[in-house]
N, CA, C, O and CB atoms as a CASP TS submission, in Angstrom:
PFRMAT TS
TARGET T0000
AUTHOR 0000-0000-0000
METHOD Language model
MODEL 1
PARENT N/A
ATOM      1  N   MET     1       0.847  -1.172   0.000  1.00  0.00           N
ATOM      2  CA  MET     1       0.000   0.000   0.000  1.00  0.00           C
ATOM      3  C   MET     1       0.895   1.239   0.000  1.00  0.00           C
ATOM      4  O   MET     1       1.907   1.276   0.700  1.00  0.00           O
ATOM      5  CB  MET     1      -0.965  -0.004   1.223  1.00  0.00           C
ATOM      6  N   ASN     2       0.528   2.236  -0.774  1.00  0.00           N
ATOM      7  CA  ASN     2       1.232   3.509  -0.794  1.00  0.00           C
ATOM      8  C   ASN     2       0.575   4.461   0.191  1.00  0.00           C
ATOM      9  O   ASN     2      -0.640   4.662   0.174  1.00  0.00           O
ATOM     10  CB  ASN     2       1.246   4.114  -2.217  1.00  0.00           C
ATOM     11  N   ILE     3       1.399   5.040   1.044  1.00  0.00           N
ATOM     12  CA  ILE     3       0.904   5.936   2.088  1.00  0.00           C
ATOM     13  C   ILE     3       1.718   7.218   2.066  1.00  0.00           C
ATOM     14  O   ILE     3       2.941   7.192   1.926  1.00  0.00           O
ATOM     15  CB  ILE     3       0.972   5.262   3.487  1.00  0.00           C
ATOM     16  N   VAL     4       1.023   8.341   2.208  1.00  0.00           N
ATOM     17  CA  VAL     4       1.678   9.618   2.455  1.00  0.00           C
ATOM     18  C   VAL     4       1.392   9.937   3.916  1.00  0.00           C
ATOM     19  O   VAL     4       0.236  10.099   4.309  1.00  0.00           O
ATOM     20  CB  VAL     4       1.165  10.769   1.470  1.00  0.00           C
ATOM     21  N   ALA     5       2.441  10.027   4.713  1.00  0.00           N
ATOM     22  CA  ALA     5       2.298  10.347   6.129  1.00  0.00           C
ATOM     23  C   ALA     5       2.650  11.814   6.333  1.00  0.00           C
ATOM     24  O   ALA     5       3.781  12.236   6.089  1.00  0.00           O
ATOM     25  CB  ALA     5       3.200   9.428   7.011  1.00  0.00           C
ATOM     26  N   ASP     6       1.675  12.577   6.780  1.00  0.00           N
ATOM     27  CA  ASP     6       1.893  13.988   7.046  1.00  0.00           C
ATOM     28  C   ASP     6       2.893  14.133   8.192  1.00  0.00           C
ATOM     29  O   ASP     6       3.105  13.199   8.965  1.00  0.00           O
ATOM     30  CB  ASP     6       0.555  14.702   7.382  1.00  0.00           C
ATOM     31  N   GLU     7       3.491  15.293   8.289  1.00  0.00           N
ATOM     32  CA  GLU     7       4.506  15.485   9.318  1.00  0.00           C
ATOM     33  C   GLU     7       3.935  15.448  10.730  1.00  0.00           C
ATOM     34  O   GLU     7       4.698  15.399  11.695  1.00  0.00           O
ATOM     35  CB  GLU     7       5.211  16.792   9.097  1.00  0.00           C
ATOM     36  N   SER     8       2.617  15.469  10.873  1.00  0.00           N
ATOM     37  CA  SER     8       1.996  15.365  12.196  1.00  0.00           C
ATOM     38  C   SER     8       2.047  13.935  12.742  1.00  0.00           C
ATOM     39  O   SER     8       1.784  13.713  13.924  1.00  0.00           O
ATOM     40  CB  SER     8       0.547  15.843  12.131  1.00  0.00           C
ATOM     41  N   ILE     9       2.378  12.984  11.901  1.00  0.00           N
ATOM     42  CA  ILE     9       2.459  11.577  12.317  1.00  0.00           C
ATOM     43  C   ILE     9       3.807  11.315  12.985  1.00  0.00           C
ATOM     44  O   ILE     9       4.851  11.759  12.507  1.00  0.00           O
ATOM     45  CB  ILE     9       2.260  10.624  11.100  1.00  0.00           C
ATOM     46  N   ASN    10       3.764  10.600  14.075  1.00  0.00           N
ATOM     47  CA  ASN    10       4.977  10.267  14.813  1.00  0.00           C
ATOM     48  C   ASN    10       5.877   9.352  13.984  1.00  0.00           C
ATOM     49  O   ASN    10       5.401   8.416  13.343  1.00  0.00           O
ATOM     50  CB  ASN    10       4.625   9.599  16.153  1.00  0.00           C
ATOM     51  N   ARG    11       7.172   9.629  14.003  1.00  0.00           N
ATOM     52  CA  ARG    11       8.139   8.852  13.225  1.00  0.00           C
ATOM     53  C   ARG    11       8.082   7.361  13.545  1.00  0.00           C
ATOM     54  O   ARG    11       8.283   6.535  12.654  1.00  0.00           O
ATOM     55  CB  ARG    11       9.541   9.370  13.476  1.00  0.00           C
ATOM     56  N   SER    12       7.813   7.005  14.791  1.00  0.00           N
ATOM     57  CA  SER    12       7.766   5.580  15.151  1.00  0.00           C
ATOM     58  C   SER    12       6.637   4.859  14.409  1.00  0.00           C
ATOM     59  O   SER    12       6.769   3.677  14.090  1.00  0.00           O
ATOM     60  CB  SER    12       7.582   5.417  16.674  1.00  0.00           C
ATOM     61  N   ILE    13       5.552   5.540  14.136  1.00  0.00           N
ATOM     62  CA  ILE    13       4.458   4.941  13.376  1.00  0.00           C
ATOM     63  C   ILE    13       4.887   4.714  11.936  1.00  0.00           C
ATOM     64  O   ILE    13       4.602   3.667  11.355  1.00  0.00           O
ATOM     65  CB  ILE    13       3.202   5.832  13.430  1.00  0.00           C
ATOM     66  N   VAL    14       5.574   5.700  11.358  1.00  0.00           N
ATOM     67  CA  VAL    14       6.084   5.572   9.993  1.00  0.00           C
ATOM     68  C   VAL    14       7.062   4.400   9.907  1.00  0.00           C
ATOM     69  O   VAL    14       7.012   3.608   8.966  1.00  0.00           O
ATOM     70  CB  VAL    14       6.773   6.886   9.540  1.00  0.00           C
ATOM     71  N   THR    15       7.934   4.300  10.880  1.00  0.00           N
ATOM     72  CA  THR    15       8.909   3.204  10.908  1.00  0.00           C
ATOM     73  C   THR    15       8.212   1.854  10.947  1.00  0.00           C
ATOM     74  O   THR    15       8.609   0.929  10.239  1.00  0.00           O
ATOM     75  CB  THR    15       9.843   3.344  12.115  1.00  0.00           C
ATOM     76  N   GLU    16       7.185   1.734  11.762  1.00  0.00           N
ATOM     77  CA  GLU    16       6.459   0.467  11.877  1.00  0.00           C
ATOM     78  C   GLU    16       5.707   0.136  10.586  1.00  0.00           C
ATOM     79  O   GLU    16       5.682  -1.020  10.162  1.00  0.00           O
ATOM     80  CB  GLU    16       5.478   0.522  13.055  1.00  0.00           C
ATOM     81  N   LEU    17       5.099   1.137   9.966  1.00  0.00           N
ATOM     82  CA  LEU    17       4.424   0.902   8.694  1.00  0.00           C
ATOM     83  C   LEU    17       5.406   0.384   7.649  1.00  0.00           C
ATOM     84  O   LEU    17       5.106  -0.562   6.921  1.00  0.00           O
ATOM     85  CB  LEU    17       3.750   2.188   8.198  1.00  0.00           C
ATOM     86  N   ARG    18       6.573   1.006   7.580  1.00  0.00           N
ATOM     87  CA  ARG    18       7.596   0.567   6.623  1.00  0.00           C
ATOM     88  C   ARG    18       8.073  -0.842   6.948  1.00  0.00           C
ATOM     89  O   ARG    18       8.282  -1.655   6.048  1.00  0.00           O
ATOM     90  CB  ARG    18       8.789   1.540   6.621  1.00  0.00           C
ATOM     91  N   ARG    19       8.242  -1.128   8.216  1.00  0.00           N
ATOM     92  CA  ARG    19       8.686  -2.454   8.641  1.00  0.00           C
ATOM     93  C   ARG    19       7.679  -3.521   8.211  1.00  0.00           C
ATOM     94  O   ARG    19       8.043  -4.672   7.972  1.00  0.00           O
ATOM     95  CB  ARG    19       8.887  -2.492  10.169  1.00  0.00           C
ATOM     96  N   ASN    20       6.413  -3.124   8.116  1.00  0.00           N
ATOM     97  CA  ASN    20       5.355  -4.054   7.708  1.00  0.00           C
ATOM     98  C   ASN    20       5.127  -4.062   6.202  1.00  0.00           C
ATOM     99  O   ASN    20       4.124  -4.595   5.726  1.00  0.00           O
ATOM    100  CB  ASN    20       4.063  -3.703   8.410  1.00  0.00           C
ATOM    101  N   GLY    21       6.048  -3.476   5.456  1.00  0.00           N
ATOM    102  CA  GLY    21       6.024  -3.590   4.007  1.00  0.00           C
ATOM    103  C   GLY    21       5.303  -2.497   3.248  1.00  0.00           C
ATOM    104  O   GLY    21       5.143  -2.594   2.031  1.00  0.00           O
ATOM    105  N   HIS    22       4.867  -1.466   3.936  1.00  0.00           N
ATOM    106  CA  HIS    22       4.165  -0.382   3.253  1.00  0.00           C
ATOM    107  C   HIS    22       5.164   0.635   2.690  1.00  0.00           C
ATOM    108  O   HIS    22       6.206   0.907   3.287  1.00  0.00           O
ATOM    109  CB  HIS    22       3.175   0.311   4.216  1.00  0.00           C
ATOM    110  N   ASN    23       4.820   1.178   1.545  1.00  0.00           N
ATOM    111  CA  ASN    23       5.619   2.228   0.920  1.00  0.00           C
ATOM    112  C   ASN    23       5.128   3.553   1.495  1.00  0.00           C
ATOM    113  O   ASN    23       4.036   4.011   1.157  1.00  0.00           O
ATOM    114  CB  ASN    23       5.506   2.197  -0.664  1.00  0.00           C
ATOM    115  N   VAL    24       5.938   4.175   2.372  1.00  0.00           N
ATOM    116  CA  VAL    24       5.510   5.388   3.068  1.00  0.00           C
ATOM    117  C   VAL    24       6.398   6.556   2.687  1.00  0.00           C
ATOM    118  O   VAL    24       7.615   6.522   2.874  1.00  0.00           O
ATOM    119  CB  VAL    24       5.530   5.181   4.587  1.00  0.00           C
ATOM    120  N   LEU    25       5.765   7.599   2.147  1.00  0.00           N
ATOM    121  CA  LEU    25       6.448   8.861   1.920  1.00  0.00           C
ATOM    122  C   LEU    25       6.139   9.717   3.140  1.00  0.00           C
ATOM    123  O   LEU    25       4.983  10.052   3.399  1.00  0.00           O
ATOM    124  CB  LEU    25       5.992   9.561   0.562  1.00  0.00           C
ATOM    125  N   TYR    26       7.181  10.066   3.886  1.00  0.00           N
ATOM    126  CA  TYR    26       7.008  10.818   5.122  1.00  0.00           C
ATOM    127  C   TYR    26       7.335  12.281   4.849  1.00  0.00           C
ATOM    128  O   TYR    26       8.487  12.624   4.582  1.00  0.00           O
ATOM    129  CB  TYR    26       7.907  10.245   6.263  1.00  0.00           C
ATOM    130  N   ILE    27       6.336  13.132   4.915  1.00  0.00           N
ATOM    131  CA  ILE    27       6.501  14.537   4.586  1.00  0.00           C
ATOM    132  C   ILE    27       7.592  15.189   5.436  1.00  0.00           C
ATOM    133  O   ILE    27       8.316  16.051   4.937  1.00  0.00           O
ATOM    134  CB  ILE    27       5.184  15.274   4.769  1.00  0.00           C
ATOM    135  N   ALA    28       7.725  14.808   6.675  1.00  0.00           N
ATOM    136  CA  ALA    28       8.754  15.383   7.544  1.00  0.00           C
ATOM    137  C   ALA    28      10.160  15.119   7.018  1.00  0.00           C
ATOM    138  O   ALA    28      11.082  15.880   7.309  1.00  0.00           O
ATOM    139  CB  ALA    28       8.620  14.825   8.950  1.00  0.00           C
ATOM    140  N   GLU    29      10.331  14.054   6.251  1.00  0.00           N
ATOM    141  CA  GLU    29      11.643  13.725   5.683  1.00  0.00           C
ATOM    142  C   GLU    29      11.908  14.428   4.360  1.00  0.00           C
ATOM    143  O   GLU    29      13.045  14.802   4.073  1.00  0.00           O
ATOM    144  CB  GLU    29      11.757  12.234   5.487  1.00  0.00           C
ATOM    145  N   VAL    30      10.879  14.608   3.562  1.00  0.00           N
ATOM    146  CA  VAL    30      11.096  15.092   2.191  1.00  0.00           C
ATOM    147  C   VAL    30      10.699  16.545   1.960  1.00  0.00           C
ATOM    148  O   VAL    30      11.267  17.202   1.087  1.00  0.00           O
ATOM    149  CB  VAL    30      10.339  14.236   1.243  1.00  0.00           C
ATOM    150  N   ALA    31       9.747  17.054   2.713  1.00  0.00           N
ATOM    151  CA  ALA    31       9.295  18.434   2.477  1.00  0.00           C
ATOM    152  C   ALA    31       8.622  19.007   3.726  1.00  0.00           C
ATOM    153  O   ALA    31       7.431  19.316   3.704  1.00  0.00           O
ATOM    154  CB  ALA    31       8.320  18.486   1.278  1.00  0.00           C
ATOM    155  N   PRO    32       9.378  19.149   4.804  1.00  0.00           N
ATOM    156  CA  PRO    32       8.761  19.694   6.014  1.00  0.00           C
ATOM    157  C   PRO    32       8.179  21.080   5.757  1.00  0.00           C
ATOM    158  O   PRO    32       8.726  21.862   4.979  1.00  0.00           O
ATOM    159  CB  PRO    32       9.784  19.757   7.154  1.00  0.00           C
ATOM    160  N   THR    33       7.104  21.361   6.396  1.00  0.00           N
ATOM    161  CA  THR    33       6.364  22.632   6.313  1.00  0.00           C
ATOM    162  C   THR    33       5.663  22.864   4.981  1.00  0.00           C
ATOM    163  O   THR    33       5.195  23.972   4.720  1.00  0.00           O
ATOM    164  CB  THR    33       7.298  23.769   6.567  1.00  0.00           C
ATOM    165  N   ILE    34       5.583  21.839   4.134  1.00  0.00           N
ATOM    166  CA  ILE    34       4.860  21.975   2.866  1.00  0.00           C
ATOM    167  C   ILE    34       3.389  22.290   3.159  1.00  0.00           C
ATOM    168  O   ILE    34       2.842  21.848   4.169  1.00  0.00           O
ATOM    169  CB  ILE    34       4.989  20.672   2.005  1.00  0.00           C
ATOM    170  N   ASP    35       2.781  23.026   2.302  1.00  0.00           N
ATOM    171  CA  ASP    35       1.383  23.411   2.421  1.00  0.00           C
ATOM    172  C   ASP    35       0.471  22.179   2.395  1.00  0.00           C
ATOM    173  O   ASP    35       0.691  21.261   1.606  1.00  0.00           O
ATOM    174  CB  ASP    35       1.003  24.381   1.294  1.00  0.00           C
ATOM    175  N   ASP    36      -0.552  22.160   3.255  1.00  0.00           N
ATOM    176  CA  ASP    36      -1.474  21.019   3.337  1.00  0.00           C
ATOM    177  C   ASP    36      -2.112  20.691   1.995  1.00  0.00           C
ATOM    178  O   ASP    36      -2.276  19.519   1.658  1.00  0.00           O
ATOM    179  CB  ASP    36      -2.561  21.300   4.356  1.00  0.00           C
ATOM    180  N   ALA    37      -2.469  21.699   1.239  1.00  0.00           N
ATOM    181  CA  ALA    37      -3.104  21.460  -0.064  1.00  0.00           C
ATOM    182  C   ALA    37      -2.169  20.702  -0.999  1.00  0.00           C
ATOM    183  O   ALA    37      -2.621  19.869  -1.786  1.00  0.00           O
ATOM    184  CB  ALA    37      -3.525  22.789  -0.708  1.00  0.00           C
ATOM    185  N   LYS    38      -0.882  20.980  -0.921  1.00  0.00           N
ATOM    186  CA  LYS    38       0.093  20.276  -1.761  1.00  0.00           C
ATOM    187  C   LYS    38       0.272  18.833  -1.306  1.00  0.00           C
ATOM    188  O   LYS    38       0.461  17.937  -2.128  1.00  0.00           O
ATOM    189  CB  LYS    38       1.443  21.002  -1.736  1.00  0.00           C
ATOM    190  N   VAL    39       0.212  18.611  -0.010  1.00  0.00           N
ATOM    191  CA  VAL    39       0.292  17.235   0.514  1.00  0.00           C
ATOM    192  C   VAL    39      -0.897  16.429   0.000  1.00  0.00           C
ATOM    193  O   VAL    39      -0.731  15.308  -0.479  1.00  0.00           O
ATOM    194  CB  VAL    39       0.321  17.227   2.081  1.00  0.00           C
ATOM    195  N   LEU    40      -2.086  16.998   0.099  1.00  0.00           N
ATOM    196  CA  LEU    40      -3.289  16.320  -0.373  1.00  0.00           C
ATOM    197  C   LEU    40      -3.230  16.076  -1.878  1.00  0.00           C
ATOM    198  O   LEU    40      -3.604  15.002  -2.351  1.00  0.00           O
ATOM    199  CB  LEU    40      -4.532  17.138  -0.022  1.00  0.00           C
ATOM    200  N   GLN    41      -2.766  17.058  -2.621  1.00  0.00           N
ATOM    201  CA  GLN    41      -2.637  16.919  -4.075  1.00  0.00           C
ATOM    202  C   GLN    41      -1.660  15.794  -4.421  1.00  0.00           C
ATOM    203  O   GLN    41      -1.939  14.992  -5.312  1.00  0.00           O
ATOM    204  CB  GLN    41      -2.167  18.249  -4.708  1.00  0.00           C
ATOM    205  N   TYR    42      -0.527  15.726  -3.734  1.00  0.00           N
ATOM    206  CA  TYR    42       0.449  14.663  -3.991  1.00  0.00           C
ATOM    207  C   TYR    42      -0.170  13.290  -3.725  1.00  0.00           C
ATOM    208  O   TYR    42      -0.018  12.369  -4.528  1.00  0.00           O
ATOM    209  CB  TYR    42       1.709  14.860  -3.116  1.00  0.00           C
ATOM    210  N   ALA    43      -0.864  13.160  -2.601  1.00  0.00           N
ATOM    211  CA  ALA    43      -1.486  11.878  -2.259  1.00  0.00           C
ATOM    212  C   ALA    43      -2.504  11.468  -3.321  1.00  0.00           C
ATOM    213  O   ALA    43      -2.548  10.305  -3.723  1.00  0.00           O
ATOM    214  CB  ALA    43      -2.163  11.958  -0.878  1.00  0.00           C
ATOM    215  N   ASN    44      -3.316  12.408  -3.772  1.00  0.00           N
ATOM    216  CA  ASN    44      -4.311  12.111  -4.806  1.00  0.00           C
ATOM    217  C   ASN    44      -3.660  11.706  -6.117  1.00  0.00           C
ATOM    218  O   ASN    44      -4.065  10.722  -6.737  1.00  0.00           O
ATOM    219  CB  ASN    44      -5.212  13.313  -5.032  1.00  0.00           C
ATOM    220  N   GLN    45      -2.660  12.455  -6.542  1.00  0.00           N
ATOM    221  CA  GLN    45      -1.996  12.176  -7.817  1.00  0.00           C
ATOM    222  C   GLN    45      -1.305  10.822  -7.815  1.00  0.00           C
ATOM    223  O   GLN    45      -1.213  10.168  -8.854  1.00  0.00           O
ATOM    224  CB  GLN    45      -0.985  13.264  -8.132  1.00  0.00           C
ATOM    225  N   ASN    46      -0.822  10.401  -6.663  1.00  0.00           N
ATOM    226  CA  ASN    46      -0.090   9.144  -6.568  1.00  0.00           C
ATOM    227  C   ASN    46      -0.943   8.009  -6.004  1.00  0.00           C
ATOM    228  O   ASN    46      -0.433   6.952  -5.633  1.00  0.00           O
ATOM    229  CB  ASN    46       1.137   9.331  -5.709  1.00  0.00           C
ATOM    230  N   ARG    47      -2.239   8.250  -5.948  1.00  0.00           N
ATOM    231  CA  ARG    47      -3.192   7.244  -5.476  1.00  0.00           C
ATOM    232  C   ARG    47      -2.739   6.620  -4.154  1.00  0.00           C
ATOM    233  O   ARG    47      -2.716   5.400  -3.986  1.00  0.00           O
ATOM    234  CB  ARG    47      -3.376   6.152  -6.535  1.00  0.00           C
ATOM    235  N   SER    48      -2.386   7.498  -3.237  1.00  0.00           N
ATOM    236  CA  SER    48      -1.885   7.082  -1.932  1.00  0.00           C
ATOM    237  C   SER    48      -2.880   7.437  -0.841  1.00  0.00           C
ATOM    238  O   SER    48      -3.633   8.404  -0.951  1.00  0.00           O
ATOM    239  CB  SER    48      -0.528   7.729  -1.643  1.00  0.00           C
ATOM    240  N   LEU    49      -2.867   6.641   0.203  1.00  0.00           N
ATOM    241  CA  LEU    49      -3.645   6.929   1.391  1.00  0.00           C
ATOM    242  C   LEU    49      -2.936   8.041   2.155  1.00  0.00           C
ATOM    243  O   LEU    49      -1.730   7.960   2.388  1.00  0.00           O
ATOM    244  CB  LEU    49      -3.829   5.653   2.277  1.00  0.00           C
ATOM    245  N   LEU    50      -3.668   9.072   2.543  1.00  0.00           N
ATOM    246  CA  LEU    50      -3.087  10.156   3.338  1.00  0.00           C
ATOM    247  C   LEU    50      -3.339   9.869   4.804  1.00  0.00           C
ATOM    248  O   LEU    50      -4.481   9.694   5.229  1.00  0.00           O
ATOM    249  CB  LEU    50      -3.680  11.540   2.934  1.00  0.00           C
ATOM    250  N   PHE    51      -2.273   9.822   5.566  1.00  0.00           N
ATOM    251  CA  PHE    51      -2.329   9.513   6.984  1.00  0.00           C
ATOM    252  C   PHE    51      -1.912  10.775   7.732  1.00  0.00           C
ATOM    253  O   PHE    51      -0.775  11.227   7.601  1.00  0.00           O
ATOM    254  CB  PHE    51      -1.408   8.286   7.350  1.00  0.00           C
ATOM    255  N   THR    52      -2.830  11.346   8.517  1.00  0.00           N
ATOM    256  CA  THR    52      -2.539  12.598   9.207  1.00  0.00           C
ATOM    257  C   THR    52      -3.286  12.671  10.527  1.00  0.00           C
ATOM    258  O   THR    52      -4.281  11.977  10.736  1.00  0.00           O
ATOM    259  CB  THR    52      -2.903  13.792   8.329  1.00  0.00           C
ATOM    260  N   GLU    53      -2.795  13.519  11.407  1.00  0.00           N
ATOM    261  CA  GLU    53      -3.500  13.851  12.637  1.00  0.00           C
ATOM    262  C   GLU    53      -3.909  15.320  12.610  1.00  0.00           C
ATOM    263  O   GLU    53      -4.438  15.838  13.593  1.00  0.00           O
ATOM    264  CB  GLU    53      -2.621  13.551  13.875  1.00  0.00           C
ATOM    265  N   ASP    54      -3.669  15.974  11.509  1.00  0.00           N
ATOM    266  CA  ASP    54      -3.947  17.394  11.324  1.00  0.00           C
ATOM    267  C   ASP    54      -5.406  17.574  10.898  1.00  0.00           C
ATOM    268  O   ASP    54      -5.782  17.175   9.796  1.00  0.00           O
ATOM    269  CB  ASP    54      -2.983  18.014  10.269  1.00  0.00           C
ATOM    270  N   LYS    55      -6.211  18.158  11.744  1.00  0.00           N
ATOM    271  CA  LYS    55      -7.641  18.308  11.467  1.00  0.00           C
ATOM    272  C   LYS    55      -7.929  19.337  10.366  1.00  0.00           C
ATOM    273  O   LYS    55      -9.052  19.397   9.867  1.00  0.00           O
ATOM    274  CB  LYS    55      -8.368  18.707  12.739  1.00  0.00           C
ATOM    275  N   ASP    56      -6.945  20.138   9.985  1.00  0.00           N
ATOM    276  CA  ASP    56      -7.140  21.114   8.904  1.00  0.00           C
ATOM    277  C   ASP    56      -7.434  20.441   7.565  1.00  0.00           C
ATOM    278  O   ASP    56      -8.031  21.065   6.688  1.00  0.00           O
ATOM    279  CB  ASP    56      -5.906  22.000   8.770  1.00  0.00           C
ATOM    280  N   PHE    57      -7.036  19.203   7.391  1.00  0.00           N
ATOM    281  CA  PHE    57      -7.286  18.509   6.136  1.00  0.00           C
ATOM    282  C   PHE    57      -8.777  18.314   5.891  1.00  0.00           C
ATOM    283  O   PHE    57      -9.212  18.239   4.742  1.00  0.00           O
ATOM    284  CB  PHE    57      -6.579  17.166   6.131  1.00  0.00           C
ATOM    285  N   GLY    58      -9.555  18.232   6.956  1.00  0.00           N
ATOM    286  CA  GLY    58     -10.998  18.096   6.809  1.00  0.00           C
ATOM    287  C   GLY    58     -11.604  19.243   6.031  1.00  0.00           C
ATOM    288  O   GLY    58     -12.532  19.043   5.248  1.00  0.00           O
ATOM    289  N   GLU    59     -11.095  20.434   6.238  1.00  0.00           N
ATOM    290  CA  GLU    59     -11.581  21.608   5.510  1.00  0.00           C
ATOM    291  C   GLU    59     -11.225  21.530   4.030  1.00  0.00           C
ATOM    292  O   GLU    59     -11.973  22.022   3.186  1.00  0.00           O
ATOM    293  CB  GLU    59     -11.005  22.887   6.119  1.00  0.00           C
ATOM    294  N   LEU    60     -10.097  20.921   3.713  1.00  0.00           N
ATOM    295  CA  LEU    60      -9.682  20.805   2.308  1.00  0.00           C
ATOM    296  C   LEU    60     -10.480  19.743   1.568  1.00  0.00           C
ATOM    297  O   LEU    60     -10.726  19.879   0.369  1.00  0.00           O
ATOM    298  CB  LEU    60      -8.196  20.480   2.221  1.00  0.00           C
ATOM    299  N   VAL    61     -10.883  18.702   2.257  1.00  0.00           N
ATOM    300  CA  VAL    61     -11.566  17.584   1.627  1.00  0.00           C
ATOM    301  C   VAL    61     -13.052  17.874   1.409  1.00  0.00           C
ATOM    302  O   VAL    61     -13.617  17.493   0.383  1.00  0.00           O
ATOM    303  CB  VAL    61     -11.399  16.333   2.472  1.00  0.00           C
ATOM    304  N   PHE    62     -13.677  18.541   2.366  1.00  0.00           N
ATOM    305  CA  PHE    62     -15.118  18.767   2.271  1.00  0.00           C
ATOM    306  C   PHE    62     -15.427  20.138   1.788  1.00  0.00           C
ATOM    307  O   PHE    62     -16.598  20.495   1.651  1.00  0.00           O
ATOM    308  CB  PHE    62     -15.780  18.541   3.589  1.00  0.00           C
TER
END
């Protein structure tokens, strides 16, 4: 499964997901402070599950 983990996700969770065979792009590693809309756009374009604890994404989706 392809997952985009927002920087609000704890690194230990990302590590465990990767250990279990998931392909995880961790925003904190590749583009910290990137705009939420760009994170959502990347996840959509790459058909990835977006994993976040940031409630602001709800406003972007609905």
